[in-house]
C-alpha positions, 0 to 999 in steps of 0.5 A: 225181866224182858217181855219175851223171857220165859223161866222154867216152871219147875226145879229139876235135878240138873236144871240148866238155867245157870249154865245157859251162858256156856250152852248158848256158845254152842247153839248152831246159828242155823238149824232145822227142828229143835229136839230135846230128849230129856226135857226136864225143866226145859231151860234150853227150850225156854231160852231158845223160845224166848230169843225167838230162835224157834219161831217157824220151827218144829220143837219136839220135847221128849221125856221118859217121866210121864208125870212131867209130860202130863204136867206140861200138857195140862199147863199148856192146855188149862193154865188158868185152872192150874193157877186156881188150884195152885192158889188153893194149895199155896194158901193151905201150905201157908197155914199148914207147912210140912204137914200140908205137904205130906197130906197132899203128897200121900193123901191126894197126889199119889193115890190120884196119879196111881188111878190115872196111870195107863197100861203103857205108863202114860198119865193124863193129869187134871188141872188139880193134879198138875197143880199138886205136881208143881206144889210138891216140886216147889216145896219138896226137898231140893225140887227132886222128883224121886219114886220109890220101888212101888212107883210112888212119889216119896220126896220129903218136904223141904225147908223153905221160909217163903216158897214161891208156889203160885206164880200166874205170870210164869205159868201163863208164859210157860203155857204160851211157849208150850202151845206155840205152833210146832211144839210137841210134847212126847212121852218116850226115851232118847232112843226115839231121836234115831227115828225122828231126827234128820240132817240139820236138826239141833238136839240138846241132850241133858241126861241124868249125870253119871255120878262122880262119887258115891254120894252124888248119884241122883240118876234115879229120878224115874222108876228106872235108873240111868246107869252105865249101859244107858250112858253107853247106849246114849253115846251110840245114839249121839255119834249116830246122829252126828254122822247123820248131819245133826247139830248135837250138844250134850251135857254130863258130868266129868266122871271117868266113864263119860270121859272114856265115852266122849273125850278119849273115845275114837268113834266120838272123835272121828265123828267130830265130837269134842268135850269141853270142861266148863264150870257149873253150880251143883244145885243138888247133892245129899250134903250141903257141902257138896253143892257149889262150883264143879266142872261139867262136860259140854260135848258137841260137834259145833264150833264155839261162838265167842 
């Protein structure tokens, strides 16, 4: 691994690490600020940071998942304390396996995060809570983050022989990247981009994907689903930003509703957006047979490089 390489700390539904070679073809050669409204695992942010593309630039990382933002804030500010807590959790998992997972999930993580939630939905994590978040992410089923109707984390334990739970080097690199000058973490929705984005900014949108079949719907990764109305609102935001002079790159499924919003949509086409089908590896599906090569859309107003 190169000295400046930063790999994502978390598994995340739709994480883009495997798609980076395709995404890099549409990074603009020059841009102002970098804005990522669905930061998730942050694969594109960490890729740009590792390549030195964000040096001297502001980077605004937005997500509507309060736990995710709170975890990143704590890893940024108190990485060594998070590492120590993770070491303890890893030792407990080695002894207790799935039993330890459920004791942490139900007896510690959910009660503690419920007690810390603020009226506006924000959270302030302690290093111990951030470590639990990482632990549950690394050992839960497919790395999903799913909430029940009451807002409680309810992902079952995964089946991993030797999960890598505590990785001090990775946490320190992630912390350094998030603490770099100009990097901001923001709890909010993609609609914030209309308030902050300016001509010349580069925005990468990685929303919850529109399902291509009834069994592939994994959009409920926060308490609120991301449905067709949200996809339509997002398309309006993206078209507006392109017309403002922003560099935009968006990934999504090849579902018919996405094709209609971007590939065959007159407003999107007139604004300069084009939809390209690229092969990707589906990492999250309710059935193992559903994981494997699948086409996705990359939608952008940028010209491909190479």
